C-alpha positions in Angstrom: 0.0 0.0 0.0 1.5 3.4 -0.9 2.6 5.5 2.1 0.0 8.2 1.6 -2.8 5.7 1.3 -1.5 3.7 4.3 -1.5 6.9 6.4 -5.1 7.7 5.5 -6.1 4.1 6.2 -4.6 4.3 9.7 -6.6 7.4 10.5 -9.8 5.9 9.1 -9.1 2.9 11.3 -8.6 5.2 14.3 -12.0 6.8 13.7 -13.6 3.3 13.4 -12.0 2.2 16.6 -13.1 5.3 18.4 -16.7 4.8 17.2 -16.8 1.2 18.3 -15.4 2.1 21.8 -18.0 4.8 22.1 -20.8 2.3 21.5 -23.4 1.7 18.9 -25.7 4.3 20.3 -23.3 7.0 19.4 -23.0 6.0 15.7 -25.7 8.5 14.7 -26.1 10.8 17.8 -28.3 13.9 17.7 -26.5 17.0 16.6 -26.9 19.9 19.1 -24.8 22.5 17.3 -22.5 23.0 14.3 -20.1 25.9 14.1 -17.7 26.9 11.3 -14.1 27.5 12.3 -10.9 28.4 10.4 -10.0 24.7 10.8 -13.2 23.0 9.8 -16.8 22.5 11.1 -17.1 21.8 14.8 -20.0 19.4 15.5 -21.5 19.0 19.0 -23.6 15.9 19.7 -25.8 14.7 22.5 -24.6 11.3 23.9 -26.0 8.8 26.4 -26.0 9.6 30.1 -26.1 13.4 29.7 -22.8 13.6 27.9 -21.8 15.8 25.0 -19.1 15.1 22.4 -17.1 17.4 20.1 -16.0 16.4 16.6 -14.5 18.1 13.6 -17.1 17.2 11.0 -20.0 14.8 11.4 -17.9 11.7 10.6 -14.8 12.9 12.5 -13.0 11.3 15.4 -14.4 12.3 18.8 -12.1 15.1 20.1 -13.7 15.7 23.5 -16.5 14.3 25.8 -17.8 16.1 28.9 -20.8 16.1 31.2 -21.9 19.8 31.4 -22.1 20.8 35.0 -19.9 18.0 36.3 -16.3 19.1 36.1 -15.1 16.1 38.2 -16.0 13.8 35.3 -13.4 12.6 32.9 -14.6 10.3 30.2 -11.5 9.1 28.4 -8.9 6.9 30.1 -6.0 8.8 28.5 -7.3 12.0 30.2 -7.3 10.2 33.6 -3.8 8.8 33.0 -2.6 12.3 32.2 -3.1 13.2 35.8 -0.2 11.0 36.7 1.9 13.9 35.7 0.2 16.2 38.2 0.9 13.5 40.9 4.6 14.1 40.4 4.4 17.8 41.2 4.7 18.4 45.0 2.4 21.5 45.1 1.1 22.5 41.7 0.8 26.2 41.4 0.7 27.0 37.7 -0.5 24.7 35.0 -0.7 25.0 31.2 -3.0 22.9 28.9 -2.4 23.2 25.2 -5.4 22.1 23.3 -8.8 22.9 24.9 -11.4 20.6 23.2 -14.5 20.8 25.4 -12.4 21.9 28.4 -12.7 18.7 30.4 -9.1 18.6 31.6 -8.8 22.3 32.6 -12.2 22.1 34.4 -11.1 18.9 36.2 -7.9 20.5 37.3 -9.7 23.7 38.4 -12.0 21.6 40.7 -9.3 19.4 42.2 -6.4 21.9 42.4 -8.2 25.0 43.5 -5.0 26.7 44.6 -3.5 26.5 41.1 -3.7 28.9 38.2 -4.5 27.2 34.9 -3.9 28.6 31.4 -5.8 26.8 28.6 -4.7 27.6 25.1 -6.3 26.7 21.8 -5.6 28.1 18.3 -9.2 27.9 17.2 -11.5 30.6 18.6 -14.6 28.6 17.7 -13.4 25.7 19.9 -13.2 28.1 22.8 -16.7 29.5 22.1 -18.2 26.0 21.8 -16.5 24.9 25.0 -18.2 27.8 26.8 -21.6 27.5 25.2 -22.1 23.7 25.1 -19.6 22.0 27.5 -19.9 24.1 30.6 -16.5 25.7 30.5 -16.4 28.4 33.2 -13.4 30.8 33.4 -12.5 32.8 36.5 -9.4 34.4 38.0 -7.6 31.0 38.2 -8.8 29.4 35.0 -8.1 31.5 31.9 -8.4 30.6 28.2 -6.2 32.0 25.5 -6.8 31.9 21.7 -3.3 31.5 20.5 -1.0 29.1 18.7 0.4 26.7 21.4 4.0 27.1 20.2 3.9 30.9 20.2 2.3 30.9 23.7 5.0 28.6 25.0 7.8 30.6 23.4 6.5 33.7 25.1 6.2 32.2 28.5 8.8 33.2 31.1 11.4 30.6 32.1 10.2 28.4 34.9 6.6 29.6 34.6 4.8 26.3 34.9 4.8 23.2 37.2 2.8 21.1 34.8 2.3 21.4 31.0 -0.2 19.1 29.2 0.0 18.9 25.5 -3.3 17.6 24.1 -3.4 19.5 20.8 -4.8 17.6 17.8 -6.1 18.8 14.5 -8.6 16.7 12.7 -6.0 14.0 12.0 -2.7 14.6 13.9 -0.7 16.7 16.3 0.5 19.8 14.4 4.0 19.2 13.3 5.5 22.4 14.9 4.3 21.0 18.2 6.3 17.8 17.9 9.9 19.0 17.4 12.8 19.0 19.8 13.0 22.7 19.5 9.4 23.1 20.7 9.9 20.5 23.5 13.0 22.4 24.5 10.9 25.5 24.8 8.4 23.6 26.9 11.2 22.5 29.2 12.5 26.0 29.5 8.9 27.2 30.5 8.8 24.5 33.2 10.0 24.8 36.7 13.2 22.7 37.2 11.1 20.0 38.9 8.3 20.4 36.4 6.5 17.8 34.4 5.3 17.6 30.8 2.4 15.3 29.8 1.8 14.6 26.1 -1.1 12.8 24.5 -0.1 10.8 21.4 -1.8 8.3 19.2 0.0 5.0 19.3 2.1 3.4 16.6 -0.8 1.7 14.9 -2.4 5.0 13.9 0.6 7.4 14.0 3.5 6.8 11.6 5.7 9.3 13.6 5.0 7.7 17.0 8.5 6.3 17.6 10.1 9.5 16.4 7.8 11.5 18.7 8.9 9.4 21.7 12.6 9.6 20.7 12.2 13.4 20.5 10.8 13.6 24.0 13.7 11.5 25.2 16.1 13.9 23.5 14.5 17.0 25.2 13.8 15.7 28.7 15.8 14.0 31.4 13.4 11.1 32.1 10.4 9.8 30.1 7.7 7.3 31.0 4.9 6.0 28.6 1.4 4.8 29.6 -0.9 2.9 27.3 -4.5 3.7 27.6 -5.3 0.2 26.3 -9.0 0.5 25.3 -8.2 3.7 23.4 -5.6 4.5 20.7 -3.7 7.0 23.0 -0.4 6.8 24.7 0.4 9.2 27.5 4.0 10.4 27.7 5.2 11.8 31.1 8.5 13.7 30.7 10.5 15.1 33.6 12.7 18.1 33.5 14.9 16.5 36.2 15.6 12.8 36.4 14.2 11.0 39.4 14.8 7.4 38.6 11.1 6.4 38.9 9.8 3.0 37.9 6.3 1.6 37.5 5.7 1.0 41.2 6.8 4.4 42.3 4.8 6.2 39.7 1.7 4.2 40.5 2.1 4.9 44.2 2.4 8.6 43.6 -0.6 8.5 41.4 -2.7 6.6 44.0 -1.7 9.0 46.8 -2.6 12.1 44.7 -5.9 10.6 43.7 -6.8 10.0 47.4 -5.6 13.4 48.5 -7.4 15.2 45.7 -10.6 13.2 45.8 -10.7 11.7 42.4 -13.6 9.4 41.6 -11.3 6.7 40.1 -8.3 4.7 41.2 -5.5 6.5 39.4 -2.8 4.2 40.9 -4.4 1.1 39.5 -4.8 2.8 36.1 -1.1 3.7 36.0 0.0 0.3 37.2 -2.0 -1.4 34.4 -0.9 1.1 31.7 2.9 1.4 32.3 5.1 0.4 29.4 8.6 -0.8 30.1 11.3 1.5 28.6 13.1 0.3 25.6 15.7 1.7 23.2 14.4 3.7 20.2 16.3 4.0 16.9 13.9 6.6 15.4 15.0 10.1 14.3 14.6 13.2 16.5 12.1 15.5 14.9 13.4 18.9 14.2 12.1 22.3 12.9 12.7 22.7 9.1 15.7 24.8 8.3 15.0 28.5 7.8 14.6 29.6 4.2 
């Protein structure tokens, strides 16, 4: 199969898997709203159990799911696993989420880390508007949204600004390329506190031809990297530490369990992390870099 066709097939397969996981009832859900944006049409659908979903296009992969009025609810396993990164921050004070979707992660963090200030960034103004109007996103002095390119926002951040950065920025098919390079991840590391943590959401190697290179690039930019497999979903969660700590699966799961208890999560994060941890292995892939200036 030619490379371009193989790549399209993988993303079509990812969409099919997402639909199957979501359940047959969601194959043709009622449409609540459609909004044009510079990046396509945003579709909001009503789902079972009072949930709402966001997609780019009616047949697009589900980008976000939330239960309006319930900020403590996280639908996707990968979003729950992302909180293992927060568990490694002693006292989170400033957090950055790049990629808003319906706002589930920022709203969850706002509820469970009330002392923290959270910046949520999305390049698409229509996504921000839809999150406010249809997903219950509520901003205040400690949760602020910004319409900006994630890379430009990170580049402009003061050094050491954040304890935790979560990268969850997807277009309709992939992470934008300028958010995958070692230069960008170096800028993220500079924006982190010396003991800070980066969390990245990636599609796994079945659906992402650059998966190995993305992981290798994280390893080139950060001192210590851990990978969690969300299993029932196509996502892998990468936890990258600015300072090496020599953590293993047991230590990471223990920290996650303790944070979940202390912060009142509704789910057992320790058990999720223990079941998702992937043993480290050598990677021969290339390090992704910015294209040379013209």
